[in-house]
Legacy VTK file of the C-alpha trace (Angstrom):
# vtk DataFile Version 3.0
C-alpha trace
ASCII
DATASET POLYDATA
POINTS 242 float
-107.449 -149.580 61.105
-106.576 -146.342 61.187
-109.948 -144.438 62.218
-109.962 -147.304 65.065
-107.152 -146.070 66.261
-107.561 -142.774 65.779
-110.789 -142.579 67.314
-108.821 -144.670 70.735
-106.402 -141.131 70.589
-103.449 -143.836 69.189
-101.030 -142.093 66.683
-97.642 -142.915 66.113
-94.205 -141.648 66.583
-90.951 -141.679 65.021
-87.331 -141.988 66.104
-84.353 -141.657 64.136
-80.701 -142.030 66.355
-77.389 -143.018 65.257
-74.822 -143.722 67.975
-74.461 -140.300 70.327
-77.981 -138.749 69.177
-81.717 -139.850 69.646
-85.093 -137.745 68.965
-88.359 -138.928 69.001
-91.068 -136.842 66.855
-94.766 -137.359 67.336
-97.037 -137.489 64.244
-100.306 -134.861 63.993
-103.662 -135.605 66.051
-105.036 -135.518 62.925
-105.376 -138.057 60.343
-105.279 -137.302 56.379
-108.884 -139.035 55.853
-108.305 -139.269 51.692
-105.031 -141.438 52.627
-105.816 -143.040 55.788
-102.645 -141.901 57.158
-101.117 -140.292 59.988
-99.471 -136.933 58.668
-96.389 -135.199 60.180
-93.602 -132.542 59.213
-90.075 -132.428 60.631
-87.380 -129.787 58.912
-84.696 -131.551 57.948
-82.126 -129.161 60.109
-83.866 -130.630 63.271
-82.181 -133.969 62.364
-79.000 -133.530 59.989
-77.141 -130.759 58.824
-76.224 -129.525 55.449
-72.303 -130.094 55.564
-71.511 -132.525 52.886
-70.079 -135.336 54.828
-69.469 -138.917 55.472
-71.418 -140.276 58.832
-73.047 -142.688 60.099
-76.273 -144.613 59.539
-79.224 -143.103 60.933
-81.460 -145.904 62.526
-85.883 -145.072 62.801
-87.834 -146.409 64.622
-92.142 -146.039 64.091
-94.383 -147.057 66.937
-97.861 -146.299 67.340
-98.249 -145.504 71.638
-94.548 -146.913 71.983
-95.980 -147.561 76.141
-98.604 -150.015 74.781
-96.560 -151.413 72.004
-99.112 -151.672 69.274
-96.798 -151.775 66.164
-92.863 -151.197 65.627
-91.686 -151.028 62.543
-88.222 -150.382 62.081
-85.897 -149.197 59.026
-83.007 -146.760 58.048
-82.880 -142.527 57.174
-80.808 -141.590 53.795
-79.800 -138.003 53.520
-78.987 -138.039 49.092
-78.617 -134.073 50.401
-75.322 -134.725 52.200
-74.334 -138.024 51.256
-70.974 -137.730 49.356
-71.553 -140.169 46.838
-74.402 -138.140 45.100
-72.249 -134.679 44.768
-70.058 -136.138 41.989
-70.990 -138.017 39.113
-68.807 -141.554 39.741
-67.526 -140.923 35.675
-68.092 -140.122 31.895
-72.026 -140.492 31.748
-73.208 -143.458 29.781
-74.757 -142.350 26.194
-76.157 -146.248 26.315
-79.097 -147.835 28.426
-77.824 -150.442 30.466
-80.978 -152.282 30.510
-80.156 -154.601 26.777
-76.483 -154.831 27.257
-75.402 -157.093 30.297
-72.791 -159.371 29.373
-71.258 -160.568 32.893
-71.937 -160.946 36.103
-74.165 -157.472 38.053
-72.278 -156.797 41.629
-73.460 -154.662 44.531
-70.758 -152.069 45.652
-72.320 -151.272 49.242
-71.341 -148.313 51.179
-69.614 -149.453 54.964
-71.912 -146.960 56.732
-75.238 -146.829 55.446
-77.094 -149.873 53.786
-79.670 -147.714 52.206
-78.496 -147.396 49.002
-75.513 -149.294 47.216
-73.633 -148.839 43.736
-74.638 -151.315 40.995
-72.056 -152.595 38.798
-72.597 -154.250 35.210
-70.531 -155.345 32.939
-71.268 -154.840 29.748
-70.266 -154.659 25.803
-69.273 -150.936 26.020
-67.119 -151.195 29.337
-68.384 -151.697 32.873
-71.016 -149.420 33.651
-71.286 -148.179 37.563
-75.032 -146.401 38.683
-76.069 -145.237 42.041
-79.173 -146.167 43.432
-81.654 -145.090 46.675
-84.418 -147.908 45.990
-83.855 -151.765 45.712
-86.948 -152.396 42.746
-85.693 -149.355 40.493
-85.203 -150.553 36.903
-81.645 -150.735 35.343
-83.437 -147.831 32.476
-84.090 -145.813 35.576
-80.793 -144.999 37.405
-77.890 -142.421 36.181
-75.395 -145.275 34.615
-71.523 -143.955 34.195
-68.999 -145.911 32.264
-65.989 -146.898 34.784
-63.786 -147.922 31.706
-64.187 -144.159 30.091
-63.204 -142.506 33.487
-60.587 -144.705 34.040
-58.546 -144.216 30.761
-59.803 -140.677 30.080
-56.286 -140.181 28.356
-58.415 -142.299 25.580
-55.061 -144.887 26.165
-54.499 -148.548 27.518
-58.882 -148.803 26.992
-58.727 -152.170 25.868
-58.478 -155.039 27.463
-59.707 -153.500 30.462
-61.701 -155.414 33.396
-63.111 -154.092 36.369
-63.133 -156.625 38.981
-64.567 -154.702 42.186
-64.878 -151.937 43.583
-64.961 -150.759 47.096
-66.716 -147.390 48.424
-65.962 -145.568 51.304
-66.308 -142.734 53.469
-63.653 -140.305 51.573
-62.574 -143.043 48.095
-63.885 -145.074 45.573
-61.535 -147.603 45.518
-61.346 -149.662 41.884
-59.631 -152.495 41.145
-58.785 -153.807 38.065
-56.864 -156.334 35.531
-54.027 -153.113 34.883
-54.832 -152.517 38.422
-55.443 -150.694 41.769
-57.569 -147.217 41.151
-58.367 -144.575 43.841
-60.897 -141.249 43.469
-60.215 -137.957 44.817
-61.719 -137.362 48.506
-65.169 -136.886 47.519
-66.286 -134.947 50.782
-64.733 -131.963 49.481
-67.193 -128.878 48.365
-68.147 -130.202 44.651
-71.167 -127.988 44.042
-70.789 -128.117 40.038
-71.474 -131.645 40.411
-68.222 -132.391 38.570
-66.443 -135.685 37.389
-64.736 -137.678 40.183
-60.863 -138.505 38.971
-58.841 -141.252 39.737
-55.415 -142.220 40.138
-53.247 -145.302 39.472
-51.554 -146.938 42.825
-49.261 -149.053 42.901
-50.341 -152.328 44.951
-47.132 -153.556 46.287
-47.412 -156.719 48.507
-48.888 -154.706 51.827
-51.218 -153.542 50.226
-52.242 -156.498 48.026
-52.187 -158.550 51.279
-54.438 -156.570 53.290
-56.761 -155.260 50.025
-57.194 -157.747 48.031
-58.268 -161.617 48.546
-56.365 -164.302 47.902
-57.926 -164.637 43.906
-56.757 -161.371 43.104
-59.867 -160.667 41.908
-61.947 -159.189 44.758
-61.195 -156.521 47.390
-61.879 -156.299 51.593
-61.678 -153.221 52.582
-60.230 -153.286 56.440
-58.758 -150.692 59.055
-54.820 -151.856 58.215
-56.390 -151.840 54.251
-57.707 -148.351 54.570
-54.054 -147.214 56.218
-51.782 -148.734 53.731
-54.547 -146.623 50.967
-54.144 -143.340 53.066
-50.034 -143.499 52.372
-50.403 -144.773 48.711
-52.895 -141.979 48.465
-50.365 -139.083 50.089
-47.536 -140.786 48.169
-49.912 -140.404 44.733
-51.279 -137.426 44.821
-54.639 -137.929 45.631
-56.583 -135.579 47.500
-57.258 -136.650 51.150
LINES 1 243
242 0 1 2 3 4 5 6 7 8 9 10 11 12 13 14 15 16 17 18 19 20 21 22 23 24 25 26 27 28 29 30 31 32 33 34 35 36 37 38 39 40 41 42 43 44 45 46 47 48 49 50 51 52 53 54 55 56 57 58 59 60 61 62 63 64 65 66 67 68 69 70 71 72 73 74 75 76 77 78 79 80 81 82 83 84 85 86 87 88 89 90 91 92 93 94 95 96 97 98 99 100 101 102 103 104 105 106 107 108 109 110 111 112 113 114 115 116 117 118 119 120 121 122 123 124 125 126 127 128 129 130 131 132 133 134 135 136 137 138 139 140 141 142 143 144 145 146 147 148 149 150 151 152 153 154 155 156 157 158 159 160 161 162 163 164 165 166 167 168 169 170 171 172 173 174 175 176 177 178 179 180 181 182 183 184 185 186 187 188 189 190 191 192 193 194 195 196 197 198 199 200 201 202 203 204 205 206 207 208 209 210 211 212 213 214 215 216 217 218 219 220 221 222 223 224 225 226 227 228 229 230 231 232 233 234 235 236 237 238 239 240 241
């Protein structure tokens, strides 16, 4: 099919866009005959800068001669070089592989603005493990896992019986709900060239925070604008970097 469209002088284009920016790039006219594909090289600086910061999701559209409507596919673009979560260790590295240790339910923690990657939370005999993933079909053995039970009680105290109920990954913080209360990470968008570990501070839930951030059954978080404002006030009071 590539050969057929090539001899008819068709070639694809790729368009990147968000709510404020849009740009289209054409693929090369020549075809890689070994792979039977069109190829193009796009410098990263033509799409995004190198600043580590939360940003809205990039939409991607690949079209084959858009005027003729021959072929169209939609997707999203994930920039792992600037996405904050990939610049931090969310906890101490787990010394065990997660594959054979699962004892409870697997939970997927999505980012608020990008659906391309998730944090996979597993309950194991060694505690709660968390693994950032950019591919939905990776095996558990291929993901770097972090022990969140150890991360939340790094001083060695109060680890016994600690249960992680739920997590929310915001643009700035990782918020964790446990049976011991609510924990908020330091700010992920600060510069972290050494890829150091996130630290967590326990915050007092309070009636207002519970009503706007924690579901009725008290084991799930839901994130809203009101919840965000409440957390902002809490992290300032408890000294979490904002």
